[in-house]
Gaussian input, Z-matrix of N, CA and C with variables (Angstrom, degrees):
# hf/3-21g

backbone

0 1
 N
 C     1     B1
 C     2     B2     1     A1
 N     3     B3     2     A2     1     D1
 C     4     B4     3     A3     2     D2
 C     5     B5     4     A4     3     D3
 N     6     B6     5     A5     4     D4
 C     7     B7     6     A6     5     D5
 C     8     B8     7     A7     6     D6
 N     9     B9     8     A8     7     D7
 C    10    B10     9     A9     8     D8
 C    11    B11    10    A10     9     D9
 N    12    B12    11    A11    10    D10
 C    13    B13    12    A12    11    D11
 C    14    B14    13    A13    12    D12
 N    15    B15    14    A14    13    D13
 C    16    B16    15    A15    14    D14
 C    17    B17    16    A16    15    D15
 N    18    B18    17    A17    16    D16
 C    19    B19    18    A18    17    D17
 C    20    B20    19    A19    18    D18
 N    21    B21    20    A20    19    D19
 C    22    B22    21    A21    20    D20
 C    23    B23    22    A22    21    D21
 N    24    B24    23    A23    22    D22
 C    25    B25    24    A24    23    D23
 C    26    B26    25    A25    24    D24
 N    27    B27    26    A26    25    D25
 C    28    B28    27    A27    26    D26
 C    29    B29    28    A28    27    D27
 N    30    B30    29    A29    28    D28
 C    31    B31    30    A30    29    D29
 C    32    B32    31    A31    30    D30
 N    33    B33    32    A32    31    D31
 C    34    B34    33    A33    32    D32
 C    35    B35    34    A34    33    D33
 N    36    B36    35    A35    34    D34
 C    37    B37    36    A36    35    D35
 C    38    B38    37    A37    36    D36
 N    39    B39    38    A38    37    D37
 C    40    B40    39    A39    38    D38
 C    41    B41    40    A40    39    D39
 N    42    B42    41    A41    40    D40
 C    43    B43    42    A42    41    D41
 C    44    B44    43    A43    42    D42
 N    45    B45    44    A44    43    D43
 C    46    B46    45    A45    44    D44
 C    47    B47    46    A46    45    D45
 N    48    B48    47    A47    46    D46
 C    49    B49    48    A48    47    D47
 C    50    B50    49    A49    48    D48
 N    51    B51    50    A50    49    D49
 C    52    B52    51    A51    50    D50
 C    53    B53    52    A52    51    D51
 N    54    B54    53    A53    52    D52
 C    55    B55    54    A54    53    D53
 C    56    B56    55    A55    54    D54
 N    57    B57    56    A56    55    D55
 C    58    B58    57    A57    56    D56
 C    59    B59    58    A58    57    D57
 N    60    B60    59    A59    58    D58
 C    61    B61    60    A60    59    D59
 C    62    B62    61    A61    60    D60
 N    63    B63    62    A62    61    D61
 C    64    B64    63    A63    62    D62
 C    65    B65    64    A64    63    D63
 N    66    B66    65    A65    64    D64
 C    67    B67    66    A66    65    D65
 C    68    B68    67    A67    66    D66
 N    69    B69    68    A68    67    D67
 C    70    B70    69    A69    68    D68
 C    71    B71    70    A70    69    D69
 N    72    B72    71    A71    70    D70
 C    73    B73    72    A72    71    D71
 C    74    B74    73    A73    72    D72
 N    75    B75    74    A74    73    D73
 C    76    B76    75    A75    74    D74
 C    77    B77    76    A76    75    D75
 N    78    B78    77    A77    76    D76
 C    79    B79    78    A78    77    D77
 C    80    B80    79    A79    78    D78
 N    81    B81    80    A80    79    D79
 C    82    B82    81    A81    80    D80
 C    83    B83    82    A82    81    D81
 N    84    B84    83    A83    82    D82
 C    85    B85    84    A84    83    D83
 C    86    B86    85    A85    84    D84
 N    87    B87    86    A86    85    D85
 C    88    B88    87    A87    86    D86
 C    89    B89    88    A88    87    D87
 N    90    B90    89    A89    88    D88
 C    91    B91    90    A90    89    D89
 C    92    B92    91    A91    90    D90
 N    93    B93    92    A92    91    D91
 C    94    B94    93    A93    92    D92
 C    95    B95    94    A94    93    D93
 N    96    B96    95    A95    94    D94
 C    97    B97    96    A96    95    D95
 C    98    B98    97    A97    96    D96
 N    99    B99    98    A98    97    D97
 C   100   B100    99    A99    98    D98
 C   101   B101   100   A100    99    D99
 N   102   B102   101   A101   100   D100
 C   103   B103   102   A102   101   D101
 C   104   B104   103   A103   102   D102
 N   105   B105   104   A104   103   D103
 C   106   B106   105   A105   104   D104
 C   107   B107   106   A106   105   D105
 N   108   B108   107   A107   106   D106
 C   109   B109   108   A108   107   D107
 C   110   B110   109   A109   108   D108
 N   111   B111   110   A110   109   D109
 C   112   B112   111   A111   110   D110
 C   113   B113   112   A112   111   D111
 N   114   B114   113   A113   112   D112
 C   115   B115   114   A114   113   D113
 C   116   B116   115   A115   114   D114
 N   117   B117   116   A116   115   D115
 C   118   B118   117   A117   116   D116
 C   119   B119   118   A118   117   D117
 N   120   B120   119   A119   118   D118
 C   121   B121   120   A120   119   D119
 C   122   B122   121   A121   120   D120
 N   123   B123   122   A122   121   D121
 C   124   B124   123   A123   122   D122
 C   125   B125   124   A124   123   D123
 N   126   B126   125   A125   124   D124
 C   127   B127   126   A126   125   D125
 C   128   B128   127   A127   126   D126
 N   129   B129   128   A128   127   D127
 C   130   B130   129   A129   128   D128
 C   131   B131   130   A130   129   D129
 N   132   B132   131   A131   130   D130
 C   133   B133   132   A132   131   D131
 C   134   B134   133   A133   132   D132
 N   135   B135   134   A134   133   D133
 C   136   B136   135   A135   134   D134
 C   137   B137   136   A136   135   D135
 N   138   B138   137   A137   136   D136
 C   139   B139   138   A138   137   D137
 C   140   B140   139   A139   138   D138
 N   141   B141   140   A140   139   D139
 C   142   B142   141   A141   140   D140
 C   143   B143   142   A142   141   D141
 N   144   B144   143   A143   142   D142
 C   145   B145   144   A144   143   D143
 C   146   B146   145   A145   144   D144
 N   147   B147   146   A146   145   D145
 C   148   B148   147   A147   146   D146
 C   149   B149   148   A148   147   D147
 N   150   B150   149   A149   148   D148
 C   151   B151   150   A150   149   D149
 C   152   B152   151   A151   150   D150
 N   153   B153   152   A152   151   D151
 C   154   B154   153   A153   152   D152
 C   155   B155   154   A154   153   D153
 N   156   B156   155   A155   154   D154
 C   157   B157   156   A156   155   D155
 C   158   B158   157   A157   156   D156
 N   159   B159   158   A158   157   D157
 C   160   B160   159   A159   158   D158
 C   161   B161   160   A160   159   D159
 N   162   B162   161   A161   160   D160
 C   163   B163   162   A162   161   D161
 C   164   B164   163   A163   162   D162
 N   165   B165   164   A164   163   D163
 C   166   B166   165   A165   164   D164
 C   167   B167   166   A166   165   D165
 N   168   B168   167   A167   166   D166
 C   169   B169   168   A168   167   D167
 C   170   B170   169   A169   168   D168
 N   171   B171   170   A170   169   D169
 C   172   B172   171   A171   170   D170
 C   173   B173   172   A172   171   D171
 N   174   B174   173   A173   172   D172
 C   175   B175   174   A174   173   D173
 C   176   B176   175   A175   174   D174
 N   177   B177   176   A176   175   D175
 C   178   B178   177   A177   176   D176
 C   179   B179   178   A178   177   D177
 N   180   B180   179   A179   178   D178
 C   181   B181   180   A180   179   D179
 C   182   B182   181   A181   180   D180
 N   183   B183   182   A182   181   D181
 C   184   B184   183   A183   182   D182
 C   185   B185   184   A184   183   D183
 N   186   B186   185   A185   184   D184
 C   187   B187   186   A186   185   D185
 C   188   B188   187   A187   186   D186
 N   189   B189   188   A188   187   D187
 C   190   B190   189   A189   188   D188
 C   191   B191   190   A190   189   D189

   B1=1.3802
   B2=1.5303
   B3=1.3066
   B4=1.4877
   B5=1.5320
   B6=1.2869
   B7=1.4318
   B8=1.5040
   B9=1.3401
   B10=1.5080
   B11=1.5343
   B12=1.3546
   B13=1.4543
   B14=1.4835
   B15=1.3231
   B16=1.4075
   B17=1.5673
   B18=1.3151
   B19=1.4935
   B20=1.5257
   B21=1.3477
   B22=1.4544
   B23=1.5374
   B24=1.3609
   B25=1.4242
   B26=1.5563
   B27=1.2756
   B28=1.4735
   B29=1.6116
   B30=1.3018
   B31=1.5229
   B32=1.4817
   B33=1.3249
   B34=1.4769
   B35=1.5130
   B36=1.3501
   B37=1.4439
   B38=1.5273
   B39=1.3469
   B40=1.4523
   B41=1.5225
   B42=1.3387
   B43=1.4726
   B44=1.5280
   B45=1.3172
   B46=1.5239
   B47=1.5144
   B48=1.3428
   B49=1.4764
   B50=1.5241
   B51=1.3237
   B52=1.4846
   B53=1.5350
   B54=1.3203
   B55=1.4920
   B56=1.5199
   B57=1.3607
   B58=1.4057
   B59=1.4751
   B60=1.3482
   B61=1.4659
   B62=1.5442
   B63=1.3157
   B64=1.4563
   B65=1.5782
   B66=1.3320
   B67=1.4719
   B68=1.5140
   B69=1.3611
   B70=1.4691
   B71=1.5181
   B72=1.2728
   B73=1.4943
   B74=1.5585
   B75=1.3944
   B76=1.4790
   B77=1.5284
   B78=1.2563
   B79=1.4444
   B80=1.5531
   B81=1.3421
   B82=1.4365
   B83=1.5606
   B84=1.2965
   B85=1.4858
   B86=1.5069
   B87=1.3228
   B88=1.4499
   B89=1.5549
   B90=1.2618
   B91=1.4971
   B92=1.5603
   B93=1.3391
   B94=1.4626
   B95=1.5199
   B96=1.3450
   B97=1.4892
   B98=1.5258
   B99=1.4008
   B100=1.4092
   B101=1.5458
   B102=1.3522
   B103=1.4218
   B104=1.5450
   B105=1.3499
   B106=1.4299
   B107=1.5895
   B108=1.3032
   B109=1.5122
   B110=1.5857
   B111=1.3273
   B112=1.4888
   B113=1.5147
   B114=1.3167
   B115=1.5015
   B116=1.4896
   B117=1.3625
   B118=1.4631
   B119=1.5169
   B120=1.3350
   B121=1.4955
   B122=1.4673
   B123=1.3408
   B124=1.5085
   B125=1.5013
   B126=1.3126
   B127=1.4430
   B128=1.5384
   B129=1.3365
   B130=1.4541
   B131=1.5677
   B132=1.3094
   B133=1.4245
   B134=1.5845
   B135=1.3063
   B136=1.4890
   B137=1.5247
   B138=1.3554
   B139=1.3893
   B140=1.5557
   B141=1.3156
   B142=1.4806
   B143=1.4760
   B144=1.2693
   B145=1.4942
   B146=1.5259
   B147=1.2817
   B148=1.4741
   B149=1.5277
   B150=1.3309
   B151=1.4569
   B152=1.5022
   B153=1.3264
   B154=1.4470
   B155=1.5245
   B156=1.3291
   B157=1.4755
   B158=1.5209
   B159=1.2962
   B160=1.5082
   B161=1.4923
   B162=1.3351
   B163=1.5175
   B164=1.5301
   B165=1.3027
   B166=1.4956
   B167=1.5244
   B168=1.3024
   B169=1.4806
   B170=1.5252
   B171=1.2401
   B172=1.5012
   B173=1.5370
   B174=1.3704
   B175=1.4181
   B176=1.5323
   B177=1.3551
   B178=1.4275
   B179=1.5926
   B180=1.3394
   B181=1.4478
   B182=1.5023
   B183=1.3152
   B184=1.5323
   B185=1.5242
   B186=1.2709
   B187=1.4687
   B188=1.5189
   B189=1.2429
   B190=1.4701
   B191=1.4380
   A1=109.73
   A2=115.61
   A3=116.68
   A4=112.38
   A5=117.55
   A6=119.66
   A7=113.84
   A8=116.11
   A9=118.99
   A10=110.33
   A11=116.17
   A12=119.53
   A13=109.31
   A14=119.96
   A15=123.99
   A16=108.70
   A17=114.89
   A18=119.62
   A19=112.92
   A20=116.08
   A21=120.21
   A22=114.05
   A23=116.02
   A24=121.30
   A25=113.12
   A26=117.52
   A27=122.76
   A28=104.51
   A29=112.51
   A30=117.76
   A31=115.16
   A32=117.55
   A33=121.22
   A34=110.35
   A35=119.08
   A36=122.15
   A37=112.15
   A38=116.37
   A39=120.26
   A40=112.00
   A41=119.21
   A42=118.00
   A43=112.21
   A44=115.81
   A45=118.04
   A46=110.80
   A47=113.88
   A48=118.26
   A49=112.40
   A50=114.85
   A51=123.06
   A52=107.02
   A53=117.08
   A54=118.39
   A55=112.82
   A56=115.62
   A57=119.77
   A58=114.24
   A59=117.23
   A60=125.76
   A61=107.58
   A62=117.87
   A63=119.95
   A64=113.10
   A65=112.76
   A66=118.39
   A67=112.93
   A68=113.96
   A69=121.68
   A70=109.65
   A71=115.96
   A72=120.67
   A73=112.89
   A74=113.80
   A75=114.38
   A76=112.58
   A77=119.19
   A78=122.08
   A79=112.52
   A80=116.08
   A81=118.06
   A82=114.00
   A83=114.18
   A84=120.71
   A85=111.26
   A86=117.19
   A87=122.51
   A88=107.96
   A89=116.58
   A90=120.05
   A91=107.06
   A92=117.14
   A93=120.26
   A94=113.64
   A95=113.38
   A96=117.40
   A97=113.73
   A98=114.91
   A99=118.83
   A100=115.61
   A101=113.84
   A102=119.71
   A103=105.45
   A104=116.95
   A105=121.98
   A106=111.16
   A107=116.86
   A108=120.31
   A109=106.82
   A110=111.31
   A111=117.58
   A112=104.25
   A113=121.09
   A114=121.54
   A115=108.79
   A116=116.26
   A117=118.52
   A118=113.96
   A119=116.51
   A120=118.29
   A121=115.82
   A122=115.72
   A123=122.01
   A124=111.16
   A125=116.85
   A126=119.83
   A127=113.98
   A128=115.46
   A129=119.93
   A130=109.39
   A131=116.35
   A132=122.20
   A133=110.74
   A134=114.58
   A135=120.55
   A136=111.49
   A137=116.07
   A138=120.49
   A139=115.55
   A140=114.63
   A141=121.57
   A142=112.43
   A143=116.24
   A144=119.60
   A145=111.40
   A146=115.57
   A147=121.73
   A148=108.35
   A149=118.23
   A150=123.06
   A151=108.30
   A152=119.70
   A153=120.41
   A154=112.01
   A155=113.84
   A156=121.14
   A157=111.28
   A158=117.00
   A159=122.63
   A160=108.43
   A161=115.95
   A162=119.56
   A163=110.16
   A164=116.69
   A165=117.70
   A166=112.15
   A167=117.35
   A168=120.74
   A169=110.03
   A170=118.70
   A171=120.94
   A172=111.96
   A173=115.50
   A174=119.54
   A175=112.65
   A176=115.99
   A177=122.33
   A178=112.94
   A179=113.08
   A180=118.59
   A181=112.84
   A182=112.97
   A183=118.47
   A184=109.54
   A185=117.40
   A186=118.35
   A187=114.56
   A188=116.73
   A189=121.38
   A190=113.35
   D1=136.60
   D2=177.27
   D3=-82.47
   D4=161.06
   D5=-178.69
   D6=-59.47
   D7=-37.28
   D8=179.40
   D9=-63.18
   D10=-38.87
   D11=179.23
   D12=-67.14
   D13=-37.71
   D14=-175.22
   D15=-65.55
   D16=-46.59
   D17=-179.67
   D18=-60.39
   D19=-36.00
   D20=-175.66
   D21=-80.43
   D22=-18.64
   D23=-176.78
   D24=-77.24
   D25=154.25
   D26=-178.56
   D27=-80.26
   D28=161.79
   D29=174.65
   D30=-56.33
   D31=-43.53
   D32=179.84
   D33=-63.88
   D34=-42.33
   D35=177.10
   D36=-62.14
   D37=-42.00
   D38=177.78
   D39=-65.96
   D40=-35.82
   D41=176.10
   D42=-68.89
   D43=-36.90
   D44=176.01
   D45=-64.76
   D46=-43.24
   D47=-178.72
   D48=-64.44
   D49=-38.16
   D50=178.73
   D51=-59.13
   D52=-47.60
   D53=-178.33
   D54=-63.18
   D55=-42.60
   D56=176.67
   D57=-61.03
   D58=-45.43
   D59=-177.76
   D60=-62.85
   D61=-47.05
   D62=179.33
   D63=-59.43
   D64=-41.58
   D65=176.14
   D66=-61.73
   D67=-45.17
   D68=178.00
   D69=-60.25
   D70=-45.87
   D71=-179.04
   D72=-59.97
   D73=-45.54
   D74=177.48
   D75=-66.03
   D76=-35.36
   D77=175.71
   D78=-66.72
   D79=-40.24
   D80=175.04
   D81=-64.46
   D82=-40.28
   D83=176.47
   D84=-61.27
   D85=-42.68
   D86=-178.68
   D87=-67.38
   D88=-42.22
   D89=-175.82
   D90=-69.63
   D91=-39.37
   D92=178.02
   D93=-64.88
   D94=-33.44
   D95=176.34
   D96=-65.86
   D97=-41.84
   D98=179.33
   D99=-68.10
   D100=-45.95
   D101=175.79
   D102=-152.62
   D103=140.59
   D104=-174.49
   D105=-52.41
   D106=137.77
   D107=175.59
   D108=-69.55
   D109=154.37
   D110=178.64
   D111=-70.34
   D112=-34.56
   D113=176.76
   D114=-131.10
   D115=94.81
   D116=-176.50
   D117=-71.64
   D118=-7.96
   D119=173.48
   D120=-69.00
   D121=-15.32
   D122=172.85
   D123=-55.92
   D124=-39.47
   D125=176.37
   D126=-57.40
   D127=-44.64
   D128=-179.27
   D129=-66.40
   D130=-41.45
   D131=-177.03
   D132=-61.94
   D133=-44.73
   D134=178.67
   D135=-68.49
   D136=-42.37
   D137=177.35
   D138=-58.77
   D139=-42.51
   D140=176.94
   D141=-69.94
   D142=-33.16
   D143=174.94
   D144=-65.49
   D145=-41.08
   D146=177.51
   D147=-60.66
   D148=-44.64
   D149=-177.61
   D150=-65.85
   D151=-40.41
   D152=-178.72
   D153=-63.05
   D154=-43.50
   D155=-179.46
   D156=-66.41
   D157=-42.82
   D158=-179.21
   D159=-65.39
   D160=-42.31
   D161=-178.62
   D162=-64.03
   D163=-41.87
   D164=179.60
   D165=-68.41
   D166=-39.01
   D167=175.01
   D168=-60.86
   D169=-46.52
   D170=178.47
   D171=-62.26
   D172=-41.05
   D173=177.60
   D174=-60.75
   D175=-43.54
   D176=178.70
   D177=-65.16
   D178=-35.51
   D179=178.07
   D180=-66.52
   D181=-39.28
   D182=-178.59
   D183=-72.78
   D184=-35.83
   D185=-177.08
   D186=-82.92
   D187=-8.91
   D188=174.03
   D189=112.98

């Protein structure tokens, strides 16, 4: 998810997307452990997406 998409999404949508992304990341890590992924940069992309979403949720929580 891009930062602009994250800012436009509602809190409920972000929490749902965070859950999906974390599940996807764990599945990718498991698959990469078994046999190398065709594109290992997918891991980085998903991990950064998780960080963006978590950061925005924290920011919203602190601001009210």
